[in-house]
C-alpha positions, 0 to 999 in steps of 0.5 A: 161834623166839626173838623178843627186845625189849630192856627198855632198863634197865627191867624192869617192864612199863611205858609211862608214865615218871615222869621226864617229870612228877615232879621228879628229886629224888623219883626214888629213889621211882619205882615199881620192883617189883624194888628198894627204890629205883628202879634208874635213880634219880639216883645223887647221891641214892641213896648210903649214909648215910656218903657222903650228907652228905659234900658238905654237910659239906665245904662247911660246913667250908670256909666256916667255915675260910675257905680255911685248908685246901685242898679236898684237905686238908679232904677227907682230914681229914674223911673219910679221916684217922686221929687220928695223921694228923690230928696230922701235918697239924696240925703242918704247918699250925698256924702258919697257923691262926686261932682257928677253924682251931685249934678245927677241929683240937681238934674233929676227934679227938673226932669221929673217936672218934664215927665208930668206932661210928656210921660203920662199914660192915657186911659184908653177906655175913657179917651173922651173925658181926660183933662188936658195937662196944664202948661208948667209954670216957668219950666222953659226958663228953668230949662234955659237957665240950667243949660246956660249954667251947666258945662257938663256935656252929658247933662247938657245934652239931656237938658237940651233934649228936655227943652226940645221936647218941651217946645214940641208939647207947648209951642204950637207953631213948631218954630221954637222946637226947631230953634231949640234943636238948632241952637245946640245940636252941633255940640252933641254926638249923634247918639240915642239922645240926639235922635230922640230929640230929632224925632221931636223936631220931626213931629213939629215939622209934620205939624207944620205940614213940612212933610218932606223934612219931617219924613226925612228926619223920621227915617234918620231916627229909624235908621239909627237903632231898632229902639227908634223903629216903632215911633219912627215908622208910626210917624212916617207919612208921605202925603203926595208924590210931590212931597215924597220926591222932596224927601228923596232929594234930602237923602245924603247917600244911598243908605238914607234913600234905601231907608226912605224906600223901606219905610214907604214900602212897609206902609204903602207900596212894597213892589215899588220900594223893592225895585228902587232898593235893588237899584241902590243895593241888592244886598240890603237887609231892608229888602228882606222885610218888604219881600216877606210882606209882599208874599204874606199879603198875596197869600191873604188875597189868594185865600179870599179870591175866587178861582176864576179871578185873575189877580193882575197885581200878583202877576206884576209882582211875580215878574218883579220878583223873577227879575230880581231873583235871577240876579247873582249879587243878592245877599240871600238867593235862597230866599228870593228863589223860594219867594219866586217859586211860592208866588208862582204857586199862588198864581197856579203856575206850578211848572215855574214854581217847581223850577224855582224850588229846584234852584232853592233846593240846591242852596239849602244849608244842610244844618239849617232846620228852619230853612229845610222845613220851610222848603219842605212845606212849600214843596209839599204844597206844590207836589200835592197840588200837581197830583192828577191821580192818587194811585198806589205810587202817589200814595207811597210818595205821600206817606213821608210828608203827610206823616211829617205834617201830622207830627208837627200838628201833634207836637211830635216834632217842633219847628218854631215859627213854621206856619204849617197849619194852613198848608196842612188844611190845603194838603188834606183838602186837595187829597180829599177832593182828588179821592172824591173825583175817583169815587173813593169816599172812604179815603176821601173822608179820612182827609176831608169831610164827605157830605152825608158820609155817615148816613150810609151804614156800609161806609161806616162799617168800612171805616170801622174795619179800617180803624180796627184793622191790626196790620195796616199798610203805611198809607192806611196808617197815614189815613188813620192819623188824619181821620178825626174820629175813633172806632168808638165814635162810629159805633156810638153813631150807629147805636144812635141811628138804631135808636131812632129806627127803634132797633134797640137790640142793634143799638145796644150791640153798637153801644157796647163797642163804644167804651168811654162814650157808653159810660157818659152820664146824662145830665137829666133823667131822660124818661122824665118830662116836666110841664114846662121844658126847662133844661137847666131845671132838669140838670140841677135836680135829676131824678135818676142818673143814667149813662148812655148804656143804661139808658138803652137798657132801660128802653129795652126793658120798657119795650119788653114790658109794653109788648107783654102788656105789663103796666102799658100806661106807665111804660108807654109814658116813659118811652114817650118821655125818652123819645121826647128828650131825644129830640131837640126840645128835650133834655138829652141833646148831650146824647145825640149831639156828637162829633158827627152830628154836631155839638153846638146846635142851639136852634133846630135849623143848625143841625146837619140836614141829614140828621135834622129830621131825626132830631126835631120830629116828634113822631116817636114821642107822639106814638108812645104818648098816644099808647099811654093815652089809650091805656090810661085808667084814670082822668089824671092819667089821661090829662097828663098824656093829653098835655104831653101830646100838646107839647109835641103838637106845639113843637111840630108847629115850630118845626113847620117854619124851619128853613122857611120865610116867616116865623111862628106866632109868639103864642102858637095855636092851641091845637086839638090837645089843648082843646081836649084838656080844657073840655074834658079834664077841668076837674083834674088836679093835673089840669090845675098844675098845667094852668099854674105852670103853662103860660100858653095854656093860660092864654088859651083859657083866657081866649087870647089864642084861637 
């Protein structure tokens, strides 16, 4: 049976949400094992480097121009217009421009020339065949001349930025980039344009292998504004301990050191970074991100670790977090206490986890729904894990948290960003396992799949009674909420098993109790069997339409006719076709592939072992095809029955390889029925049809198989 639980947009096995504790500006760096940046990060932050600075640029230019251009005109000129289009707009508005407006239009064509090489978007689908951009002719001289001729500080800073960026792209030594930066940097304010220029200087330094200086400058860019977070963090790469120590020496104050450790912790060593930042400022918000990443990484590692493996890194990190969590000068003690408790929980130290959770509970803000939910989720995980026995008292305590989790799952309650799906799975698995230990398979199967549960009719009956029970206890209501099937699913399943036992009256009684399912229309005529098995062909041109219910009714009629001796050949042939199609090789898989038996079995070995024999064996089809053969009156009828028996024989040959080494021959052995068809029925029209359509039979006739 398929048990499903949605991830709700998050793929790592996590129950601890950084969104509740860490500033959203750090969201790209929340831990995500699948992506470079957190998949659910603030989309305003995770944008490419071309779009990242568009908003600030427009705002700065708008303030500088003082409303001389509309927002629409400004956006067009800055981000879309070609040089020719710039000239056209200038012609329209030049009469209304002041000196600053004219300087803007003088600067803009030069900036567009710089964008040719600096803002091109690569074709990520064809990175091997992209022509390098040619170096612009005379652009360096034009930038220097413009700087020399321009007095306006706003325009000068942008010309300076263009010059620094130009040297970064075209000076491979890095020296001219540093020279361009140093020559003018003192005259400009430490604003976004300054730090964007500093980022290009850092890139040139990194290319020169001046790692200490480069990483220090990247950290300054990172610390200036969230708009610099992604490019700065992406470029920040200490190489060795020696250059890292040199980087630390460049820091001019504790905050700069904190940023350096923060960046190191994101990529490499969060525990070490946490220790160092706490020494510098235990209230720094840069601690928050690193703690969340440490927790989420340990969650992932714990999920993949065997129960008997000791994780020394987790033990060491628990000691670290415990030490920090005992401090009284933390900005977010609740966060640290929950973190300490959860890490102990991951390490199966449940008493210590409970102690830390008790501290956290006393600190919970009553009005903060998110933090209340996060605490409740972690506490529920712990409470369930600590259970030794599931008795009446334990069940009553579980009613409320289990209903809460089910409400979240069913979208009856919503706590955005709460990572409850992994916890939900852990809770139900633990409860199910406990019930199994207590030999209560009915309750266990409501929470987790119990092996071979549905082959026992008594267990299925007990589950049906629970589902249709009118007055349920509070815990029984919970069980039904977690049970993935309905009463009609079970009645349909019992009908299905009865069919293979040839107990059609019983099958019909069960089927009558399965509304909806009994009315599903089969994709093909379940009594018809082609010369060559072709499911798609059958689905395209069904001879007769049957529902699950009318299919059973027809089987009942055919069996009654057979018992009464009425047209035994035709009735037996149709019953053989029905049971052939009720096997893996036939066209009625839709009928027997259910939520219980499995809905996606494309090869015989995929079926659950308790049902595999039912669905692959040819016994019942052979039984009725033999009856048809024994009651055939003409050679044509006999030829048809013989060939249909040969199909069953071939499928039985395939079945003999299931679960074993080796594979069947590409062309299987002929068997007794091919031989009989060849030796006795060459003169029939049906023989000619078989010869035309069945490649296996043609191979046999041509003596290519034994």
